[in-house]
C-alpha positions, 0 to 999 in steps of 0.5 A: 793790202792786196785782196783776199782772194789774192792772199788766200791764191798766195796760200795755194801757190806756196804748194800746201794745198792739195787739190783733187784732180777732177774729171771734166764736168759741168760747173756745179756754179755759175760763178765759180769757173774752173779757173778759179783758184778754189774750184776743186775745192768748191766742186768737192765740198759741193759734192760732199754736201758740205756747202751750198749755193743759192736759189739762183745757182751762184756761190759767191766765193769772195763773199764773206764768211759768217760764223753761222755759215761756217758753224754749219758746214763744221757740225755737219761735216764732222758731228754728222750723227749730232748734227742731225739728232738736233734736227730732230729737236725741231717741232714745226708745230711747237711755235718756238721760232728756231734760227736756221743755224741753231742745230749746229750751234748747239753742236758746236757749242756741246763740242767746244768748236765755239770756244774763244770766238767772242762774236754773234752767230750772223757776224763776219768770220776773221781768219783768226777766228776761223783758225781758233775754230779749227783749233777747237775742232781738232782738239775735240777730236782728241788730235795731239800737237807735237812741240817741235812741229808747232815751234816750227810754225810759230818760226814761219808766220811773218806777222806772228808778233801782231797777233792779238794775244799768245793764246791765238798765236798757239792756236794758228800755229798748232793748226798751221802744223797739221796743214789745214791753214798756212801762211801767204807768199809773204809769210804773213798770216793777215788774222784780221782779214775776213774769211770768205766762202772759197776759204771755208770750202778749202778749209773743209777739204783740208780737214777731210783729209787729215781725218781721212789720212789716220793722222788724227788718231784719238787720245785713247780712253783714260784708264780707270783711277786708281783706287788709291785716289779713294782710300782703302779700307782697314784689313778687317772683317766688315762686322768690325769695321766702324765709322771712324775706320771708314771716313774722316769727317769733311771740313765744314766753312762755318757757314750754313743754309737752311733746308726743311728747317734745318741748319745744314753746314756748308763744306769746304773743298766741295765744288759748288754748283756750276750750271744754271737755268740759261744752261738749258733747253727743254722739249717737251718737258722730257728731253733736254739739252745743255747749252752751256760752254763748261762741260761736254753734256752726254745724254744717257739713260738707266734701266732695269728689269722694269723696262725689260718686261714692259717690252713684248720681247723682254729686250731693249734695242740698244741699236734704237736707243744710240741712234736715238741719241744714248751716249752712255747707259747705267745698268741695274744688277740689282736691288736690296728689298726696302723691308725685308733687306734681301739682295736680289739680282736684276734678271736682265743686268747682263743682257743690257751691259752686254746690249749697250756695250755692243752699240758702243754705248758707254756703260756703268752699273748700279745697285738700288741700296738699302744698307743699313750699316757698312757690313750691308754696304760691303755686302751690296758691293761686292754683290755688284762686283761679283756679277759684273766678273767678265763684263768689260763695262766703261762707266761708273759703278754707282751706290743708290741709296734711297729713301722714298718715305718712312716705311724703308729700312733706312729711313732712321739711319743716321747721317754718320752711318749713311756717309760710312755706308757710302764711302764703304761701297765706293772704297770697295768698288774702287778696289776692285777697279771701278770708277765709284759713285753715290747717288744724292738726292736732295734730301740725302744731301743735306740731311743723310750725307757728309758731302766733304767725306764723299768729295772724291767720288762722282755724284748722281743727282735726281731731280725732275719736272714737277707740275709747278716746275716743268722745266727745272734746272739742278738746285742742288748746293753742290755741283754733280756729275750726273743729273737724272733730269727725267723719269718720263722721257720716251727714248725708241728702243727702250720705251715710255717712262724712261729715266734720263740723264745728262753726264757733266763732262768737264771741258779739258 
């Protein structure tokens, strides 16, 4: 078999690699002369900061490429903001040892770039694995693959029948179809050959041109899920609706578990918890990073007038919050009193919604609810809907029904009525075109709510660090969409003691 350099050189001779015409200049690396096939790509990648050489002024273009080096290049180049945010997590005084590639690995795993690549970070990367990583990157950026170009690419690969599996055939063909990788002069891919550093520079340049060309059009945000998925309320006056008008009890499995001395039924068809302690890395007890591979995890906050009033200006600096990593925000629109039951508007809700949206932060809304019957739950939904008119929010609308102690007016509401109130709220906001969600503390989940009846709706679960569990992970039986993991995080532009959340977005 020919050497790797000759193989990749054949790829470029095929005319499928576009080089920049660079003005004559001193070479950046002593071992990368202008006569080298990859000179232009290496110079461009180095000028962009995508690659770096060694302290002695060399680049070693033919040296084997490790997964760590390729991951750093991909994360630093194509998820620059996320990568820089991860670097900000590193505390040199913490005494915790962090590998040089760890921030890039966190970014890569969050975006699914390492899916299907089952080797250690310091191991050498084959061309199969490089193709898989590129395919994952294109997918994470919303790139679509047309059937005919992919089929044509498959037909052009001479050694396709020797690929390890069809998933790899598909990944390589998709990357071929976008011109990021191509065959060699004999039409083969040679996937088991270890990639080298010159190849990495060339791949970077091709990806850069691909994304800059406008070919990589992101998929549009999905339309809001129709209200039909969530069901509708009968055409009756709110005061006439009964529990059975609103929901059908969920089916149970027949199994139970014990909570606070009570036997809690397990509901059929409700997704069980899919995250564990090993999926999270905590920093200072107030920030957390999901490092599992099942979800794309977004960092977000929920705010109310308390946060505005704590600032001298009365205004949250959403630009600073976004720079600190905030990807979504839940804005309180109003609240019902825990004793009087009076509904009140949050005086800052409109300012907060528009401020977050202006920064490109995905923005939802919630009401602190205290409904004791279906009529009040619908009243709370309508209260929110009316105030959202004219505000083009793009996140869920949540029913935040809470019980702190026996003084709360909702403390003695039955499980059936509590569930009916939550479902009625969710159906009402869904009918108005919003994605409904409900707040689900552990106590409410087990003692106040029929989880089967609430299964169609997004769930927001709170659980914070305590003196005995400083770095918790969710311990609810069921999987949540939002985890409110802290009530005392520090977020730039907002302040201290901020409710902070992770949004678990399933990978496609």
